[in-house]
C-alpha positions in Angstrom: 0.2 -34.1 15.1 0.6 -33.9 11.3 -2.4 -34.2 9.0 -3.0 -34.1 5.2 -5.8 -32.3 3.3 -7.6 -33.8 0.3 -9.9 -31.4 -1.5 -12.5 -33.1 -3.7 -14.1 -31.4 -6.8 -13.5 -31.3 -10.5 -14.3 -27.6 -10.4 -11.2 -27.0 -8.3 -9.0 -28.6 -10.9 -10.7 -26.7 -13.7 -10.1 -23.4 -11.9 -13.8 -22.5 -11.7 -13.7 -22.6 -7.9 -10.9 -21.2 -5.7 -10.1 -23.4 -2.7 -10.5 -21.2 0.3 -11.2 -24.1 2.6 -7.5 -25.2 2.6 -6.4 -21.8 3.9 -9.1 -21.8 6.6 -8.2 -25.3 7.7 -4.5 -24.6 7.8 -4.9 -21.5 10.0 -7.4 -23.2 12.4 -5.3 -26.3 12.9 -2.0 -24.5 13.3 -3.5 -22.8 16.3 -4.1 -26.2 17.8 -0.5 -27.4 17.1 -1.7 -29.6 14.2 0.4 -29.1 11.0 -1.1 -29.6 7.6 1.9 -31.1 5.8 0.4 -31.7 2.3 -2.7 -30.6 0.3 -4.0 -32.6 -2.6 -6.8 -31.8 -5.0 -8.6 -34.5 -6.9 -11.6 -34.8 -9.2 -15.0 -36.3 -8.5 -13.8 -39.8 -9.3 -14.0 -42.6 -6.8 -10.6 -44.1 -7.8 -8.9 -40.7 -7.5 -10.4 -40.0 -4.1 -9.6 -43.5 -2.8 -6.0 -43.4 -4.1 -5.4 -39.9 -2.7 -6.8 -40.7 0.8 -5.0 -44.0 0.9 -1.7 -42.5 0.1 -2.2 -39.7 2.6 -3.0 -42.3 5.3 0.1 -44.3 4.5 2.3 -41.1 4.9 0.6 -39.4 7.8 -2.1 -41.5 9.3 -4.6 -38.6 9.4 -6.6 -36.9 6.7 -9.2 -34.2 6.3 -11.3 -34.3 3.2 -13.5 -31.4 1.9 -16.3 -31.7 -0.7 -18.2 -34.6 -2.2 -20.7 -35.0 0.7 -23.7 -33.5 -1.1 -26.8 -35.2 -2.6 -25.8 -35.3 -6.3 -24.2 -38.1 -8.3 -20.8 -36.5 -8.2 -20.8 -36.5 -4.4 -18.9 -39.7 -3.8 -16.3 -39.0 -1.1 -18.2 -40.8 1.6 -18.5 -44.1 -0.3 -14.9 -43.9 -1.5 -13.5 -43.5 2.0 -15.9 -46.1 3.5 -14.5 -48.6 1.0 -11.0 -48.0 2.3 -12.1 -48.9 5.8 -14.2 -51.8 4.7 -17.2 -50.1 6.2 -20.7 -50.4 4.8 -23.0 -47.3 4.6 -25.9 -47.5 7.0 -28.9 -45.3 7.3 -28.9 -43.0 10.3 -32.4 -41.9 11.3 -31.1 -39.0 13.4 -29.3 -37.5 10.4 -32.4 -37.9 8.2 -34.5 -36.2 10.8 -32.2 -33.3 10.9 -32.3 -33.1 7.0 -36.1 -33.1 7.1 -36.2 -30.5 9.8 -33.9 -28.2 7.8 -36.0 -28.5 4.7 -39.2 -27.9 6.7 -37.8 -24.6 8.0 -37.7 -23.4 4.4 -41.1 -24.8 3.5 -39.6 -27.6 1.3 -39.5 -31.4 1.2 -36.3 -33.4 0.8 -35.9 -35.5 -2.3 -34.8 -39.1 -2.6 -31.2 -37.9 -3.4 -31.1 -36.1 0.0 -31.9 -39.4 1.7 -28.4 -40.5 0.7 -26.9 -37.9 2.9 -28.3 -39.8 5.9 -26.2 -42.8 5.0 -23.0 -42.9 7.0 -20.0 -45.3 7.2 -20.6 -47.9 9.9 -18.6 -46.9 13.0 -18.2 -43.2 12.0 -19.0 -40.4 14.4 -21.5 -38.0 13.0 -20.6 -34.3 13.3 -23.9 -32.5 13.2 -24.2 -29.8 10.5 -26.5 -27.0 11.7 -25.7 -25.0 8.6 -26.5 -27.5 5.8 -27.7 -31.0 5.1 -24.4 -32.9 4.8 -23.1 -34.0 8.2 -19.4 -34.1 8.8 -18.0 -37.6 9.5 -15.1 -38.7 11.8 -14.0 -42.2 10.8 -11.2 -43.9 12.6 -9.9 -47.4 12.3 -7.1 -49.6 11.0 -6.0 -47.4 8.1 -5.9 -44.2 10.3 -8.2 -41.2 10.8 -10.3 -39.5 8.1 -12.4 -36.5 8.9 -14.8 -35.7 6.1 -16.2 -32.1 5.9 -18.6 -30.6 3.3 -17.1 -28.3 0.7 -19.5 -25.4 1.1 -17.2 -22.9 2.9 -19.6 -21.7 5.6 -20.6 -25.3 6.5 -17.0 -26.4 6.5 -15.8 -23.5 8.6 -18.5 -24.0 11.3 -18.1 -27.7 11.4 -14.4 -27.3 11.7 -14.8 -25.0 14.7 -17.7 -26.8 16.4 -17.0 -30.5 15.7 -13.4 -31.0 14.6 -11.2 -28.5 16.5 -12.3 -29.5 20.0 -11.6 -33.2 19.3 -8.2 -32.5 17.8 -7.4 -30.1 20.7 -8.2 -32.8 23.2 -5.8 -35.2 21.4 -3.0 -32.7 21.5 -3.5 -31.4 25.0 -0.2 -30.6 26.6 1.6 -30.3 23.3 3.1 -27.3 21.5 1.3 -24.8 19.3 2.0 -23.4 15.8 1.5 -19.7 15.8 2.5 -16.8 13.5 2.9 -13.1 13.5 2.9 -10.9 10.4 4.7 -7.6 10.0 3.4 -5.6 7.0 5.8 -3.6 4.8 5.4 -1.6 1.6 7.5 0.7 -0.6 10.4 -1.8 -0.9 11.0 -4.9 -2.9 11.5 -8.4 -1.5 15.2 -8.6 -2.2 16.0 -5.1 -1.0 14.0 -5.9 2.2 16.0 -9.1 2.7 19.2 -7.1 2.5 17.9 -4.6 5.0 17.0 -7.4 7.5 20.5 -8.9 7.3 21.1 -12.0 9.4 17.5 -12.1 10.7 17.0 -15.8 10.1 19.7 -16.8 12.5 18.6 -14.2 15.1 15.0 -15.4 15.0 15.7 -19.1 15.3 14.0 -21.4 16.2 11.3 -19.3 14.6 11.1 -19.4 10.8 10.6 -16.4 8.5 8.7 -16.2 5.3 8.6 -13.4 2.8 5.1 -12.9 1.2 5.2 -10.4 -1.6 2.0 -8.9 -2.9 1.0 -6.0 -5.2 3.1 -3.2 -3.8 3.8 -4.9 -0.5 5.8 -7.6 1.2 4.5 -9.3 4.4 7.0 -10.8 6.8 5.6 -13.8 8.6 7.4 -15.3 11.6 6.2 -18.7 12.8 6.8 -20.7 16.0 6.6 -24.4 15.6 5.5 -26.8 18.3 6.4 -24.5 21.2 4.6 -24.1 24.5 1.9 -21.4 24.1 3.5 -18.8 26.4 7.0 -19.3 24.9 5.6 -19.0 21.4 3.8 -15.7 22.2 6.9 -14.2 23.8 9.2 -15.2 20.9 6.7 -13.9 18.3 6.3 -10.6 20.1 10.1 -10.1 20.2 10.3 -11.2 16.5 7.7 -8.7 15.4 9.4 -5.8 17.2 12.8 -6.7 15.7 11.4 -7.1 12.2 9.6 -3.7 12.4 12.8 -2.1 13.7 15.0 -3.4 10.9 12.4 -2.7 8.2 12.2 0.9 9.5 9.8 3.3 7.8 8.7 0.5 5.4 6.9 -1.3 8.2 3.4 0.1 8.7 1.5 -2.5 10.7 0.9 -6.1 11.9 -1.5 -8.9 11.1 -4.4 -7.7 9.0 -3.6 -4.0 9.3 -4.5 -2.2 6.1 -2.4 0.7 4.9 -5.6 2.8 4.2 -6.7 2.1 7.8 -3.3 3.3 9.1 -3.5 6.5 7.1 -7.0 7.2 8.3 -6.0 6.7 11.9 -3.2 9.2 11.5 -5.6 11.7 9.9 -8.1 11.1 12.7 -5.4 11.7 15.3 -4.7 15.1 13.7 -8.4 15.8 13.1 -7.8 16.3 9.4 -9.9 15.4 6.4 -8.7 13.9 3.1 -9.9 13.9 -0.6 -8.5 12.2 -3.7 -8.3 13.1 -7.4 -7.7 10.1 -9.6 -7.0 9.5 -13.3 -5.4 6.2 -14.2 -6.6 4.4 -11.0 -10.2 5.3 -11.7 -11.4 5.2 -8.0 -9.1 2.5 -6.6 -7.6 4.9 -4.1 -11.0 6.1 -2.9 -12.2 2.5 -2.8 -9.3 1.6 -0.5 -10.2 4.4 1.9 -14.0 3.7 1.9 -13.4 0.0 2.5 -12.4 1.0 6.1 -15.4 1.2 8.5 -15.8 4.7 9.8 -13.8 6.3 7.1 -16.5 8.9 6.5 -15.2 10.9 9.4 -12.0 11.6 7.5 -12.6 10.9 3.9 -14.7 13.5 2.2 -14.8 12.1 -1.3 -12.9 11.9 -4.6 -13.0 13.1 -8.2 -12.2 10.7 -11.0 -10.8 13.1 -13.6 -9.9 10.8 -16.5 -10.2 13.3 -19.4 -8.1 16.4 -19.6 -11.2 18.6 -19.8 -12.4 17.0 -16.5 -9.1 17.8 -14.9 -9.6 21.4 -15.9 -13.3 21.8 -15.2 -13.6 20.0 -11.9 -10.1 20.3 -10.4 -9.1 23.7 -11.9 -5.9 22.4 -13.6 -4.9 25.1 -16.1 -5.2 24.2 -19.7 -1.8 25.6 -20.5 -0.2 23.2 -18.0 -2.0 20.2 -19.6 -0.9 21.4 -23.1 2.7 22.1 -22.1 3.4 19.1 -19.9 0.7 16.6 -20.6 -1.7 15.0 -18.1 1.0 12.7 -16.8 3.4 15.2 -15.3 4.6 16.8 -12.1 2.8 20.1 -12.4 -0.5 18.5 -13.3 -0.3 16.0 -10.5 0.4 18.8 -8.0 -2.5 20.9 -9.3 -4.9 18.0 -9.2 -4.2 17.5 -5.5 -4.6 21.2 -4.8 -7.8 21.3 -6.8 -9.2 18.4 -4.8 -8.7 20.2 -1.5 -10.4 23.3 -3.0 -13.3 21.4 -4.6 -14.0 19.2 -1.6 -12.9 21.3 1.2 -10.4 18.8 2.6 -7.3 19.5 4.7 -5.2 17.0 2.7 -5.5 15.6 -0.8 -3.8 12.9 -3.0 -3.8 12.7 -6.7 -2.8 10.0 -9.2 -2.2 10.4 -12.9 -0.3 7.9 -15.0 -0.1 5.5 -17.9 -1.3 2.0 -16.8 -1.1 0.4 -20.3 -0.9 -1.8 -22.0 -0.8 1.0 -24.7 -0.4 4.7 -24.5 3.3 4.9 -23.5 6.1 6.7 -25.2 9.9 6.9 -25.0 9.6 9.8 -22.5 6.7 8.4 -20.6 6.6 4.6 -20.9 3.8 2.4 -19.6 4.1 2.5 -15.8 4.9 6.2 -15.5 2.8 7.5 -12.7 2.9 10.9 -10.9 1.5 11.2 -7.4 0.5 14.7 -6.1 0.1 15.8 -2.5 -1.5 18.8 -1.0 -1.0 19.2 2.7 -1.0 22.1 5.2 2.1 24.0 4.4 2.5 23.1 0.7 2.1 20.8 -2.2 4.5 18.5 -4.0 4.6 15.6 -6.5 6.7 12.5 -7.0 7.4 10.2 -10.0 6.9 6.4 -9.9 8.2 3.9 -12.5 6.0 0.9 -12.1 6.0 -2.5 -13.8 3.4 -5.2 -14.4 0.0 -5.6 -16.0 -2.5 -2.8 -16.1 -4.2 -4.1 -13.0 -0.9 -4.4 -11.2 0.3 -0.9 -12.1 -3.0 0.6 -10.9 -2.9 -1.4 -7.7 0.7 -0.5 -7.0 0.0 3.2 -7.7 -2.9 3.2 -5.2 -0.7 1.4 -2.6 2.2 3.7 -3.1 0.0 6.8 -2.9 -1.2 5.7 0.5 2.3 4.9 1.7 3.7 8.3 0.6 0.8 10.1 2.2 1.5 8.2 5.5 5.1 9.1 5.4 4.4 12.8 4.8 1.9 12.9 7.6 4.4 11.3 10.0 7.0 13.9 9.1 4.7 16.9 9.7 4.9 18.7 13.1 2.2 18.1 15.6 
């Protein structure tokens, strides 16, 4: 089954609200074998909504709308869709009772505008909303199928799971599924990774492969389309193994695996602790580590040593090194890492010092020059990065690369 998505809301077009509902719907329906073939965003205008839904019905015959089911004047999705079906809006006492009960739980009384939420297109199936006041609606007739869901993400997500997915699954029973697997890579660019993978597209067929670049990473997503569930799972498992094999040491995980989590798992396996010393990243690396639940067993803390004097006073970097080589240099990065192990009592430490821009660069050290320092059992070293992008991108890439290089060093160490 193919379906289209029409998201309603002027705020989406103005950029004030990011449409997360579309991604949620795409993932949920793919698991049922339902493919979202087009997404359209329209303003809170009855003609725009009507035209978008009518066009989608002509192309596909099935549409999900999100937004425009609330109690205010700009919530007009329901009436616009009802007009397409030639259905009048009728008052549903059960919906109104649910609205009153929800308001009563919060010690409030619904207003006259809330009463409009109890009006539903004649012939529509009401999808009970236990998380808000706007019910979902399933309207099917001569033009096709329209499923109307509220735009509030938590309400949409729960209604999708409880009211929509079971109905669509019943329709597609016995059909194929759409499933994906993601292999996560870092430390290599998209084009270089494609070269490394070689003739992978032909080998993976009938699965398809997508390259999803991010800040300092490239995800590889293989997708099975309309295959029986067991066959899809078998092919995806084989594809993930092959992608990881060809990507080599650049592949660090699957699915939602986070590089910081992978690093902490390796430290936990060795029963080692880690500390960080950061300059240009200002705590991003420490933030990545502390975002992982349970990280306190391995991560002892960090020092944000932005000023040279702080590098000297808290990390013990000799002033003569700072004066001779500058803060962004190999010896300073190395000493920062060593100082972090000493100051925090960690087995392992990582340091970052660099020029994130947009100003501050020179011919010798242009913007994007970053040194990473590592102190591990057996010695300390440092490495140079030449990064590009905005200030935020350079800082994000530096933190990602710092984690990747730490992971590689840990994997090379003897047990």
